[in-house]
C-alpha positions as CSV (number, residue, x, y, z in Angstrom):
1,M,-45.3,80.4,47.5
2,G,-44.9,76.5,47.8
3,N,-40.9,75.2,47.1
4,I,-40.8,73.5,43.8
5,P,-39.8,69.8,44.0
6,C,-36.2,69.3,43.4
7,R,-35.1,67.5,40.1
8,P,-31.9,67.0,39.1
9,M,-30.8,67.4,35.7
10,Y,-30.4,64.6,34.5
11,S,-29.3,61.0,36.1
12,N,-26.6,60.8,38.7
13,K,-25.5,57.5,37.0
14,E,-21.6,57.2,37.1
15,T,-21.9,57.8,32.8
16,H,-18.0,56.6,32.6
17,K,-18.2,53.1,31.6
18,E,-14.1,53.3,31.1
19,Q,-11.4,54.5,33.6
20,V,-10.0,58.3,31.5
21,V,-6.6,59.7,32.7
22,C,-7.2,63.2,33.8
23,R,-5.9,65.8,31.4
24,G,-6.7,68.7,34.4
25,R,-9.3,70.3,36.2
26,I,-11.1,73.1,34.5
27,L,-13.5,75.9,36.3
28,C,-16.7,77.3,34.3
29,L,-18.8,79.8,34.9
30,T,-22.2,80.5,33.3
31,S,-24.8,83.1,33.8
32,S,-26.9,80.2,31.5
33,F,-27.7,76.2,32.4
34,P,-30.1,73.8,32.4
35,K,-31.9,74.0,35.4
36,W,-33.2,70.1,34.9
37,E,-33.7,67.6,32.4
38,G,-35.3,69.3,29.3
39,D,-34.7,72.8,29.7
40,S,-33.2,74.1,26.8
41,S,-31.2,77.7,29.2
42,G,-27.7,77.1,28.0
43,V,-28.2,73.7,27.1
44,F,-24.4,74.0,24.5
45,V,-22.1,74.9,27.4
46,H,-23.7,72.0,29.3
47,H,-23.0,69.7,26.1
48,L,-19.5,71.1,25.5
49,A,-18.8,70.2,29.6
50,C,-19.8,66.9,29.7
51,D,-18.5,66.3,26.4
52,L,-14.8,67.4,27.9
53,S,-15.2,65.2,30.7
54,R,-15.7,62.7,28.1
55,L,-12.2,63.4,26.9
56,G,-10.6,63.6,30.6
57,W,-11.6,67.2,31.5
58,Q,-12.6,67.2,35.2
59,I,-15.1,69.9,34.6
60,D,-16.3,71.5,37.1
61,V,-20.0,74.4,36.8
62,I,-20.9,77.8,38.9
63,A,-24.4,78.8,37.5
64,P,-26.8,80.7,39.5
65,H,-29.6,79.2,41.5
66,S,-33.4,79.1,40.8
67,E,-36.6,77.9,42.5
68,G,-36.8,74.3,42.8
69,V,-33.1,73.8,41.6
70,A,-30.5,71.5,43.6
71,A,-27.5,74.0,45.4
72,I,-25.1,71.4,44.3
73,E,-25.5,67.8,41.7
74,Q,-23.6,66.0,39.5
75,S,-24.5,65.9,35.7
76,D,-23.2,63.4,33.3
77,G,-19.9,63.5,34.5
78,V,-20.0,67.4,35.4
79,M,-20.2,68.7,39.2
80,V,-22.4,71.7,38.8
81,Y,-22.4,74.5,42.1
82,R,-25.2,77.1,41.7
83,F,-24.9,79.9,44.2
84,R,-27.8,81.8,45.7
85,Y,-28.1,85.7,45.3
86,L,-31.7,85.8,46.5
87,W,-33.7,84.7,49.2
88,P,-37.3,84.1,48.7
89,E,-35.6,81.8,46.2
90,S,-38.5,83.5,43.8
91,L,-36.7,86.1,43.1
92,E,-34.2,84.6,41.9
93,T,-35.3,85.1,38.2
94,L,-32.5,87.2,37.2
95,C,-31.0,84.6,34.1
96,N,-34.2,82.7,33.5
97,A,-34.8,81.9,30.0
98,G,-31.1,82.2,29.5
99,S,-31.1,86.1,28.9
100,A,-30.3,88.1,32.1
101,V,-29.8,91.6,28.9
102,V,-34.1,90.4,27.9
103,N,-34.9,90.3,31.5
104,L,-33.5,93.4,32.5
105,Q,-34.7,95.5,29.4
106,K,-37.8,93.2,30.2
107,N,-39.0,94.6,34.0
108,P,-36.7,97.4,35.4
109,F,-37.4,95.5,39.0
110,N,-34.6,93.1,37.8
111,Y,-31.7,95.8,38.0
112,L,-32.1,95.6,42.2
113,K,-31.0,91.9,41.4
114,I,-27.9,93.0,40.0
115,A,-25.9,93.4,42.8
116,P,-27.0,90.5,44.9
117,F,-26.0,88.2,41.6
118,V,-22.7,90.0,40.8
119,A,-21.4,89.9,44.3
120,S,-22.4,86.2,45.4
121,Q,-21.4,84.5,41.9
122,G,-17.6,86.6,42.6
123,L,-17.2,85.0,46.0
124,H,-18.6,81.4,45.2
125,V,-15.9,81.8,42.7
126,L,-13.3,82.8,45.0
127,H,-13.9,80.2,46.9
128,R,-14.0,77.5,44.3
129,V,-11.0,78.5,43.0
130,L,-9.2,79.2,46.1
131,T,-10.3,75.1,47.2
132,G,-10.2,73.5,44.3
133,K,-6.4,73.6,42.6
134,Y,-7.6,74.4,39.0
135,D,-5.7,74.2,36.0
136,I,-8.2,76.8,33.9
137,I,-10.6,78.9,34.7
138,H,-12.8,79.0,31.7
139,S,-15.9,82.3,31.4
140,H,-18.8,82.1,29.0
141,W,-19.5,85.3,28.4
142,I,-17.6,88.6,29.5
143,I,-19.9,90.2,32.1
144,P,-20.2,89.3,35.0
145,Q,-18.3,85.7,34.4
146,G,-15.1,87.0,32.6
147,L,-14.6,90.0,35.4
148,H,-14.4,86.9,38.2
149,G,-12.1,85.1,36.0
150,M,-10.2,87.8,35.2
151,I,-9.9,88.5,38.6
152,C,-9.5,85.3,40.1
153,S,-6.9,84.3,37.3
154,M,-4.9,87.8,38.2
155,A,-4.8,86.7,41.7
156,T,-3.7,82.8,41.2
157,G,-1.8,82.8,37.9
158,I,-4.5,80.7,36.5
159,P,-5.0,81.1,32.6
160,H,-8.4,82.3,31.9
161,V,-9.9,81.6,28.4
162,V,-13.2,83.8,27.7
163,T,-15.8,82.4,25.2
164,V,-18.2,85.4,23.9
165,H,-21.1,84.4,21.8
166,G,-22.6,87.6,20.7
167,G,-24.7,89.1,22.5
168,D,-22.1,90.5,25.6
169,V,-19.7,91.9,23.3
170,F,-22.9,93.3,20.6
171,S,-24.6,95.0,24.0
172,L,-23.9,96.2,26.9
173,N,-22.1,99.1,25.5
174,W,-22.1,101.9,28.2
175,F,-18.5,103.9,28.5
176,V,-18.1,101.6,31.9
177,L,-19.1,98.6,30.9
178,K,-17.3,99.1,27.6
179,F,-14.0,99.5,29.2
180,L,-14.5,96.4,31.7
181,K,-15.2,94.3,28.7
182,S,-11.6,95.3,26.6
183,R,-10.1,95.0,30.1
184,I,-11.0,91.4,30.5
185,L,-10.6,90.5,26.9
186,N,-6.8,92.0,26.7
187,R,-6.1,90.4,30.4
188,A,-7.7,86.7,29.0
189,Q,-5.0,84.3,28.0
190,A,-7.2,83.2,25.3
191,I,-10.8,84.2,24.0
192,T,-13.0,81.8,21.2
193,V,-15.9,83.4,19.5
194,N,-18.6,82.1,17.6
195,S,-18.8,83.9,13.8
196,N,-17.0,86.2,12.2
197,A,-19.1,88.9,13.5
198,T,-18.5,88.3,17.0
199,L,-14.3,88.2,16.2
200,R,-14.5,91.8,14.3
201,Q,-16.1,92.8,17.2
202,I,-13.8,91.6,19.9
203,A,-10.5,92.3,17.2
204,K,-12.4,96.2,18.0
205,I,-11.1,96.0,21.8
206,T,-8.4,93.7,22.3
207,C,-4.9,94.3,21.6
208,N,-3.4,91.0,20.7
209,H,-5.0,89.3,17.8
210,T,-3.4,86.1,18.1
211,K,-5.1,85.0,21.0
212,I,-8.8,85.3,19.5
213,Y,-9.7,81.3,18.4
214,S,-12.6,81.2,15.6
215,M,-14.5,77.7,17.7
216,P,-18.3,78.1,17.3
217,M,-20.2,75.9,19.7
218,G,-20.8,72.3,18.6
219,I,-24.6,71.1,17.8
220,S,-25.8,67.8,17.4
221,V,-29.6,66.6,16.5
222,D,-30.8,63.5,17.4
223,A,-32.8,61.5,14.8
224,P,-36.3,62.7,14.4
225,D,-39.1,60.3,15.7
226,P,-41.2,59.5,12.6
227,A,-44.3,58.4,14.0
228,V,-44.2,62.0,15.4
229,V,-43.0,63.8,12.4
230,D,-45.9,62.4,11.1
231,S,-48.0,63.3,13.6
232,I,-47.4,67.0,13.7
233,R,-47.7,67.1,9.9
234,K,-51.4,65.9,10.3
235,K,-52.1,67.9,13.3
236,Y,-51.4,71.2,11.5
237,R,-52.3,69.8,7.8
238,A,-48.5,70.2,6.6
239,G,-49.3,70.1,2.9
240,S,-52.2,72.1,2.5
241,G,-49.5,74.9,2.7
242,P,-45.9,75.1,3.8
243,L,-45.7,74.4,7.5
244,L,-43.6,76.5,9.2
245,L,-41.1,77.1,12.0
246,F,-39.6,78.9,14.3
247,V,-37.6,77.9,17.5
248,G,-36.3,80.5,20.0
249,R,-37.0,83.4,22.6
250,L,-40.3,84.7,22.0
251,V,-38.7,88.5,22.4
252,A,-38.7,91.4,19.6
253,E,-35.4,90.9,18.4
254,K,-35.7,87.6,16.9
255,G,-38.2,88.4,14.6
256,V,-41.4,86.6,15.5
257,G,-43.1,89.5,15.0
258,D,-42.6,89.9,11.9
259,I,-42.8,85.8,10.9
260,I,-46.8,86.2,11.8
261,R,-46.8,89.8,9.6
262,A,-45.5,87.6,6.8
263,V,-48.1,85.0,7.4
264,Q,-50.7,87.3,6.8
265,I,-49.5,88.5,3.7
266,L,-49.3,84.3,2.3
267,Q,-52.3,83.8,3.6
268,N,-54.1,85.1,0.4
269,D,-51.5,83.4,-2.7
270,V,-51.1,80.7,0.1
271,P,-54.5,79.4,2.0
272,G,-53.1,76.7,3.5
273,V,-49.5,78.6,5.2
274,R,-49.2,77.4,8.8
275,A,-46.5,78.7,10.9
276,L,-45.0,77.1,14.4
277,I,-44.1,79.3,17.0
278,V,-41.8,76.9,18.9
279,G,-40.6,78.4,22.5
280,D,-41.5,80.6,25.1
281,G,-39.9,84.1,26.4
282,Q,-41.1,87.8,27.6
283,D,-43.2,89.1,24.2
284,K,-45.3,85.8,24.0
285,A,-48.7,87.6,24.4
286,H,-48.0,90.7,22.7
287,F,-47.5,88.1,19.9
288,V,-50.1,85.6,20.6
289,K,-52.2,89.2,20.1
290,L,-50.8,90.2,16.9
291,S,-51.7,87.0,15.7
292,Q,-55.1,87.6,16.9
293,S,-55.3,91.3,15.7
294,L,-53.8,91.0,11.9
295,G,-56.5,87.6,11.5
296,V,-53.9,84.6,11.9
297,S,-54.4,83.3,15.1
298,D,-55.9,80.3,13.3
299,K,-52.5,79.4,11.0
300,V,-50.3,80.8,13.2
301,I,-50.1,78.4,16.5
302,F,-48.2,78.8,19.7
303,I,-46.5,75.6,20.8
304,G,-44.8,76.3,24.0
305,Q,-41.1,75.3,25.4
306,V,-40.2,71.9,23.7
307,P,-38.0,69.1,25.6
308,P,-34.6,70.1,23.3
309,S,-34.7,66.6,22.6
310,Q,-37.8,66.5,21.3
311,V,-37.4,69.8,18.7
312,V,-36.0,67.5,16.1
313,N,-39.3,66.0,15.7
314,F,-40.8,69.6,14.5
315,Y,-38.0,70.3,12.8
316,S,-38.0,67.2,10.3
317,A,-42.0,67.9,10.3
318,A,-41.6,71.4,8.9
319,D,-41.1,72.4,5.2
320,I,-38.9,75.7,5.8
321,F,-37.4,77.2,8.6
322,L,-37.7,81.1,9.5
323,G,-34.8,83.1,11.7
324,P,-35.6,86.7,10.8
325,S,-33.5,88.1,13.7
326,K,-32.7,91.9,13.6
327,R,-30.6,94.2,16.1
328,G,-32.4,95.1,19.1
329,T,-32.2,97.3,22.1
330,G,-29.2,98.0,23.7
331,G,-27.4,97.0,20.2
332,W,-28.1,93.2,20.8
333,T,-27.5,90.9,18.0
334,E,-27.6,87.5,17.0
335,G,-23.7,86.1,17.3
336,L,-24.4,83.0,15.5
337,G,-27.9,81.5,15.8
338,M,-27.7,78.0,16.9
339,T,-31.6,77.0,15.6
340,F,-30.9,78.0,11.7
341,I,-27.6,75.2,12.5
342,E,-30.1,72.7,14.3
343,A,-32.2,73.5,11.1
344,M,-29.5,72.7,8.4
345,F,-28.5,69.1,10.9
346,A,-32.8,68.7,10.4
347,K,-32.2,69.4,6.1
348,V,-34.5,71.8,6.1
349,P,-34.5,74.6,4.1
350,V,-33.7,78.5,5.8
351,I,-34.8,81.8,5.6
352,A,-33.2,84.5,7.6
353,S,-32.3,87.8,7.5
354,R,-28.8,89.5,7.1
355,S,-28.0,90.4,10.9
356,G,-24.9,89.7,12.7
357,G,-23.3,86.0,12.6
358,I,-25.9,84.7,10.9
359,I,-24.3,85.3,7.2
360,D,-21.1,83.1,8.5
361,T,-23.8,80.2,7.6
362,V,-27.1,80.9,5.6
363,Q,-25.0,82.5,2.1
364,H,-27.1,83.3,0.0
365,E,-29.1,81.2,-2.3
366,R,-26.4,78.5,-1.3
367,T,-27.4,77.5,2.1
368,G,-30.5,78.9,2.7
369,L,-32.4,82.4,1.4
370,L,-31.4,85.9,3.1
371,V,-34.0,88.9,3.8
372,N,-33.3,92.4,5.1
373,E,-34.6,93.0,8.7
374,N,-37.8,94.3,9.1
375,S,-38.9,92.7,6.2
376,P,-42.2,90.7,5.8
377,E,-42.9,91.3,2.9
378,E,-38.7,89.8,1.8
379,I,-40.0,86.4,4.2
380,A,-42.8,86.0,2.2
381,S,-42.1,86.5,-1.3
382,A,-38.7,83.6,-0.2
383,V,-41.7,81.4,1.2
384,K,-43.3,81.8,-2.2
385,R,-40.1,81.5,-4.4
386,L,-38.9,78.3,-2.1
387,R,-42.1,76.7,-2.9
388,H,-41.7,77.2,-6.6
389,A,-38.1,76.1,-7.0
390,P,-37.7,73.2,-6.1
391,D,-34.4,72.9,-7.4
392,L,-33.2,76.3,-5.5
393,L,-34.5,74.6,-2.8
394,Q,-32.9,70.8,-2.1
395,K,-29.5,72.3,-3.2
396,I,-30.0,74.8,-0.2
397,V,-30.6,71.5,1.7
398,E,-28.0,69.9,0.4
399,N,-25.4,72.5,1.4
400,G,-26.9,73.5,4.4
401,H,-26.9,70.2,5.8
402,A,-23.2,69.3,5.1
403,L,-22.2,72.8,6.4
404,A,-23.6,72.2,9.2
405,K,-21.3,68.6,9.5
406,E,-18.6,69.7,8.5
407,K,-18.5,73.1,10.5
408,Y,-20.8,72.7,14.0
409,S,-20.8,69.5,15.3
410,R,-20.5,68.4,18.7
411,Q,-17.0,66.3,17.9
412,M,-15.5,68.9,16.6
413,C,-16.4,71.8,18.8
414,T,-14.8,69.4,22.0
415,Q,-11.7,68.9,20.4
416,N,-10.9,72.0,19.3
417,F,-11.8,72.8,23.6
418,S,-9.4,70.5,24.6
419,S,-6.7,71.3,22.2
420,L,-6.6,74.5,23.0
421,F,-7.4,74.3,26.8
422,S,-4.1,70.6,26.6
423,G,-1.5,73.6,25.0
424,M,-2.2,76.3,27.7
425,V,-1.9,73.5,30.3
426,N,1.4,72.3,28.6
427,R,2.9,75.7,28.6
428,I,2.6,75.7,32.5
429,S,3.5,72.4,33.3
């Protein structure tokens, strides 16, 4: 297979117009990071790194390499170092689509990639730590990034911050990994979590709860293009029935199958119903076949991957957002659910499941409607309820939008992390 031409993620032009005093140097470790412009993998990690850079922090990111991606590049003031772990590069797919856990479940061959991945990442982290003069090591996800961060912190005395996104604490619960997670978190100088559900899980395996901070990732939603929004609604005949929307990975635990079954239930009472499925994933072919076998392939439309800058147009075109996530194999649970908050920012009513950290943001009959996991009948009933209760729908939209702005803005997220990092740097200076 020929090499894909390397594409920089963003323009390498200098984006900072003013000289900002450097507050400190941070080494960011992650297994998920955008490969190029329009890639949504780990986009929240990228946003935080760039936003911190604009506040005066010097950020270096270590992320896995993928086929066709530059090994070293500058992205909006952030240096990105991507480590090779397999040859040829076409084999470097362990973290594709943003989830190594899902990739391991879907293809057992990927287990053979773990050892070279962890070893290569560890060597690259050690090299950067020994040569980079960093003030803080910031690990996104406990394993394996937190492991490397812990080892380098113990060896050098550099403070270590672990950001837990949910999936890393709810899954990977084999005895050895549970022991490792406990050691990593107990030795970290600070732990940040994205929801109360994640916090409660972390509190079970840590001794010092005072170093746990509830600091969800920030979200920003661009203004929609009215012409594009109008074209989406016309193309999918919105107005004849509710236009439902899902955005995310097409895997079983995201509840896409329940959405398809809910559409089958709705089609008799609401003939004009349509569901747009935005995203890609390992189970897409299965869901396409399911929609065909249930006779709703004309009502469930698979859009595919959409650039992050364009997703807002689909949110704005939708009548209702659906997020029926559920506990997956291996214990995976929705830690927060960024797409729910994006929908709230876009003033779209949300129907979601009572699962994991979702209930932090989707509060029943206040900021959305909650249904039980694995319940397409409840999803269908909730859709019909919102259609016939305009006052409830309006209340949900207004409250959801207010909550999103109050708790989940990128500006607030960045300030929270910057304050945490500043306190740590000041204590050691």
